[in-house]
C-alpha positions in Angstrom: 57.0 153.7 5.6 53.4 152.7 5.7 54.3 149.2 6.9 56.4 150.7 9.7 53.6 153.1 10.7 51.1 150.2 10.8 53.4 148.2 13.0 53.8 151.1 15.4 50.1 151.7 15.6 49.4 148.0 16.2 52.0 147.8 19.0 50.5 151.0 20.5 47.1 149.4 20.6 48.4 146.2 22.1 50.3 148.1 24.8 47.2 150.2 25.5 44.9 147.2 25.8 47.1 144.8 27.8 47.1 146.5 31.2 43.3 146.6 31.2 43.1 143.0 30.4 45.8 142.0 32.9 44.2 143.9 35.8 40.5 143.3 35.1 38.1 140.9 36.7 37.3 137.6 34.8 35.3 138.4 31.8 32.7 135.7 32.4 29.6 136.6 34.2 27.9 133.2 34.6 24.9 134.8 36.2 26.9 136.9 38.6 24.7 139.9 37.8 27.7 142.1 36.8 28.9 142.6 40.4 32.7 142.2 40.6 32.4 140.9 44.2 30.2 138.0 42.9 33.2 136.4 41.2 35.9 137.4 43.8 36.5 135.2 46.8 39.4 137.3 48.1 38.8 138.9 51.5 37.5 138.0 55.0 34.3 136.0 55.3 32.4 135.1 58.6 30.3 132.1 59.3 28.2 133.0 62.3 27.6 129.3 63.2 29.2 126.5 61.2 26.8 123.5 61.1 27.9 119.9 60.9 25.5 117.6 59.0 24.9 114.0 58.5 27.1 113.1 55.4 24.4 110.8 54.0 21.2 112.7 54.6 22.5 116.3 54.7 20.4 117.0 57.8 21.9 118.7 60.9 23.6 116.2 63.2 22.8 117.8 66.5 26.4 119.2 67.2 26.6 122.7 68.5 27.4 125.3 65.8 30.8 127.0 65.8 31.7 130.5 64.5 34.3 130.5 61.7 36.4 133.2 59.9 37.9 132.5 56.5 40.6 134.7 54.9 41.0 134.1 51.2 44.2 135.8 49.9 44.9 136.9 46.3 46.9 134.2 44.6 45.1 131.2 46.1 46.2 130.8 49.7 43.8 131.0 52.7 43.6 130.7 56.5 40.7 129.5 58.6 40.0 130.2 62.3 37.2 128.7 64.2 36.0 129.2 67.8 35.6 125.6 68.7 35.2 125.4 72.4 35.5 121.6 72.3 39.1 121.7 71.3 40.0 124.2 73.9 43.1 126.3 73.4 44.8 123.3 71.7 43.9 123.8 68.1 46.1 125.5 65.5 44.8 127.8 62.8 44.2 126.1 59.4 46.1 127.0 56.2 45.2 126.0 52.7 44.6 126.8 49.1 41.6 127.8 47.0 40.9 128.2 43.3 38.0 129.4 41.1 36.3 126.6 39.2 34.0 128.9 37.1 32.2 132.2 37.7 30.9 132.2 41.2 32.1 128.6 42.1 35.2 127.8 44.0 36.9 124.9 45.8 39.2 125.0 48.8 41.4 122.6 50.7 42.9 123.4 54.1 44.4 121.6 57.1 45.1 122.1 60.8 46.1 120.3 63.9 44.5 119.6 67.3 46.6 118.9 70.4 46.1 117.0 73.6 46.4 119.1 76.9 50.0 117.7 77.3 50.8 119.4 73.9 51.2 116.2 71.9 49.5 115.9 68.6 46.0 114.4 68.8 44.7 114.6 65.3 45.2 116.2 61.9 42.1 117.6 60.1 42.0 117.9 56.3 39.1 119.9 54.9 37.7 120.1 51.4 34.8 122.4 50.5 32.8 123.7 47.5 31.8 127.3 47.7 29.2 129.3 45.7 29.1 133.1 46.0 25.7 134.7 45.9 24.9 136.8 42.9 25.3 140.1 44.8 28.7 139.0 46.2 27.8 139.6 49.8 27.6 136.0 51.0 28.5 132.4 50.0 27.2 128.9 50.7 29.6 126.0 51.2 29.3 122.3 51.6 32.4 120.3 52.6 34.0 117.5 54.5 36.7 117.2 57.2 38.8 114.1 57.4 40.2 113.3 60.9 43.4 111.4 61.1 45.6 110.2 64.0 49.3 111.2 64.1 50.2 107.9 62.4 47.9 108.8 59.4 45.0 106.4 60.3 41.7 108.0 59.3 39.3 107.8 62.2 36.4 109.8 60.9 34.8 112.2 58.5 32.6 115.1 59.3 30.4 116.9 56.8 29.3 120.6 57.1 27.1 123.1 55.3 27.4 126.8 56.0 26.6 130.3 54.9 29.2 133.0 55.2 29.0 136.8 54.9 31.6 139.0 53.4 33.2 141.2 56.1 33.1 144.8 55.1 34.4 148.1 56.6 
């Protein structure tokens, strides 16, 4: 009888603890300061002006900055929309994936297409970025690259960028 009671108590404890473990934030703080937003990338983020940089020096390259919205979904998918006046109305939204590396650090990869005025495919863009969320969870910095390829897959260039985004709030 005692053994059976012990098993029932142990199972009850496991069942009581499991939901809180399953639905809680990651246990590691890694300097996040205890703010749950500091380790959550999920949500809408706005880059007021995305800045391309020289890939070697990291210095601004003189291109006009572009506003960008990122939407990071629970489960690791994402979309990106930028207001790039140089592509005109011929640019598709980007879709991609993201994952947490550790604590406040994340990586993302996404892709989109740009079209010629006659609606033929001009280039494919493939982005890779490293993201670090601020300790208070209200902003992040990122540094990434965009590989530009022709429709036949020939890589014709790489652009680097460094940005700061702010979390969109109600």
